[in-house]
C-alpha positions as CSV (number, residue, x, y, z in Angstrom):
1,M,167.8,99.4,59.2
2,P,164.4,100.9,58.4
3,Y,162.7,97.5,58.5
4,H,161.7,95.1,61.2
5,W,160.8,91.4,61.2
6,T,158.2,90.1,63.7
7,E,157.0,86.6,64.2
8,T,153.6,85.6,65.7
9,Q,153.7,83.4,68.8
10,D,152.5,80.3,67.0
11,S,155.3,80.8,64.4
12,Q,152.8,80.5,61.5
13,T,153.2,84.1,60.3
14,L,156.2,86.3,59.7
15,T,155.7,90.1,59.2
16,L,158.1,92.5,57.6
17,T,157.5,96.2,58.2
18,L,159.4,98.7,56.1
19,W,159.5,102.5,56.4
20,P,161.6,105.3,54.9
21,Y,164.8,106.2,56.8
22,R,164.7,109.3,58.9
23,S,168.2,110.7,59.5
24,L,166.9,113.6,61.6
25,P,164.1,112.9,64.1
26,I,161.6,115.6,64.9
27,R,163.5,116.4,68.1
28,G,166.7,117.0,66.1
29,F,164.7,119.2,63.7
30,V,163.7,121.5,66.6
31,G,167.4,121.9,67.5
32,V,168.6,122.4,64.0
33,F,165.8,124.9,63.1
34,G,166.4,126.8,66.4
35,G,170.1,127.0,65.7
36,I,169.5,128.3,62.2
37,F,167.0,130.8,63.5
38,I,169.4,132.2,66.0
39,L,172.3,132.3,63.4
40,A,170.0,134.0,60.9
41,M,168.9,136.6,63.4
42,L,172.3,137.5,64.8
43,P,173.2,139.8,61.9
44,L,169.9,141.6,62.3
45,F,170.6,142.7,65.9
46,G,173.3,145.1,64.5
47,L,170.7,146.6,62.2
48,I,168.1,147.4,64.9
49,G,167.0,151.0,64.6
50,T,168.0,151.4,61.0
51,S,166.0,151.1,57.8
52,L,168.3,148.3,56.6
53,L,166.6,146.0,59.1
54,W,163.3,146.2,57.2
55,G,165.1,145.4,54.0
56,M,166.8,142.3,55.4
57,L,164.1,141.0,57.6
58,P,161.7,139.7,54.8
59,F,164.6,137.7,53.2
60,V,165.5,136.1,56.5
61,L,161.8,135.2,57.2
62,I,161.3,133.8,53.7
63,T,164.4,131.6,54.1
64,L,163.2,130.3,57.5
65,T,159.7,129.7,56.2
66,G,161.0,127.8,53.2
67,L,163.3,125.7,55.4
68,Y,160.4,124.9,57.8
69,F,158.1,123.8,55.0
70,A,160.8,121.7,53.4
71,F,161.4,119.9,56.7
72,M,157.7,119.4,57.2
73,H,157.3,118.0,53.7
74,T,160.0,115.4,54.3
75,Y,158.4,114.3,57.5
76,Q,155.0,114.0,55.9
77,T,156.3,111.9,53.0
78,G,158.1,109.7,55.5
79,D,154.9,108.2,56.8
80,A,154.9,105.7,53.9
81,R,154.8,102.1,55.1
82,E,155.1,98.6,53.5
83,V,153.9,95.6,55.4
84,L,154.6,92.1,54.1
85,V,152.9,89.2,55.8
86,I,154.3,85.8,55.0
87,G,151.9,83.0,56.2
88,S,152.0,79.3,55.5
89,E,149.1,79.6,53.0
90,E,149.2,83.2,51.7
91,T,151.7,86.1,51.4
92,T,150.3,89.6,51.3
93,L,151.9,93.0,50.7
94,R,150.3,96.3,51.6
95,H,152.0,99.5,50.5
96,T,150.6,102.6,52.2
97,P,152.0,105.7,50.4
98,H,152.0,109.2,51.7
99,K,149.1,110.2,49.5
100,G,146.5,108.1,47.8
101,P,145.0,104.7,48.5
102,A,146.9,101.7,49.8
103,L,148.1,99.2,47.3
104,D,147.6,95.5,48.0
105,W,149.2,92.4,46.5
106,S,148.7,88.8,47.6
107,C,149.7,85.4,46.4
108,N,149.9,81.8,47.6
109,T,153.1,81.5,49.6
110,Y,154.2,78.4,47.7
111,W,154.3,80.4,44.4
112,T,155.8,83.6,45.8
113,R,159.3,84.4,44.7
114,A,161.6,87.2,45.6
115,H,163.6,88.6,42.8
116,I,166.3,91.3,42.6
117,Y,167.3,93.3,39.6
118,P,170.9,94.5,40.0
119,R,170.4,96.8,37.0
120,G,167.6,97.9,34.9
121,G,165.1,98.8,37.6
122,P,164.0,102.2,38.8
123,V,166.7,101.9,41.5
124,P,169.8,99.8,41.8
125,H,169.2,96.3,43.2
126,Y,165.4,96.6,42.8
127,I,163.5,94.0,44.8
128,T,160.2,92.5,43.6
129,L,157.8,89.8,44.6
130,K,156.4,87.6,41.9
131,G,153.3,85.4,42.0
132,N,149.8,85.1,40.6
133,G,151.0,86.5,37.3
134,R,151.9,89.8,39.0
135,E,155.0,91.5,40.2
136,A,155.1,93.9,43.1
137,E,157.9,96.1,44.2
138,L,159.2,96.0,47.7
139,G,161.4,98.5,49.6
140,R,162.0,101.0,46.9
141,F,162.8,103.7,49.5
142,L,165.6,101.6,51.1
143,S,169.2,102.2,50.3
144,E,171.1,99.9,48.0
145,D,172.9,98.2,50.8
146,E,169.7,97.7,52.7
147,R,168.1,96.1,49.7
148,K,171.1,93.8,49.2
149,A,170.7,92.6,52.9
150,L,167.0,92.3,52.7
151,I,166.8,90.1,49.6
152,G,168.7,87.3,51.5
153,E,166.5,87.6,54.5
154,L,163.4,87.7,52.4
155,S,164.4,84.6,50.3
156,D,165.1,82.7,53.5
157,A,161.8,83.6,55.1
158,L,159.9,82.6,51.9
159,K,161.7,79.3,51.8
160,A,160.9,78.6,55.4
161,A,157.2,79.4,55.0
162,Q,157.0,77.2,51.9
163,R,158.0,74.1,53.9
């Protein structure tokens, strides 16, 4: 799961870190891109010495360049993070998007509530935190099953911190 719970040694603070799922690590990208490069270049070897090579080569290079930039874009947008810190007094959420400033939300832990919208949100099973008259989304980039699992863990963590 693309989230991780950590607890401080004094058991006063619980931290949840969420990040977008990466199905292909950078090492796998090198292998996939290298394989596609070799497969794209194989037909060109038969055209060496002909004028057709110069007609086909730009299209192969444009395709490989587009593929490279598409992969790099997904890796850059994957550096978004959400960090939820649940303390005995205060709960804070910091959303760090790929671009732009970080977004912060905080509330007294006693008044913090986790809520899930099975329908009607931007994504199915949309999770929000409510408190201080504000509502903040959490884990929008998680899959539906991950959000379903997270809401139970989140509710339990909030209840434990409120005691």
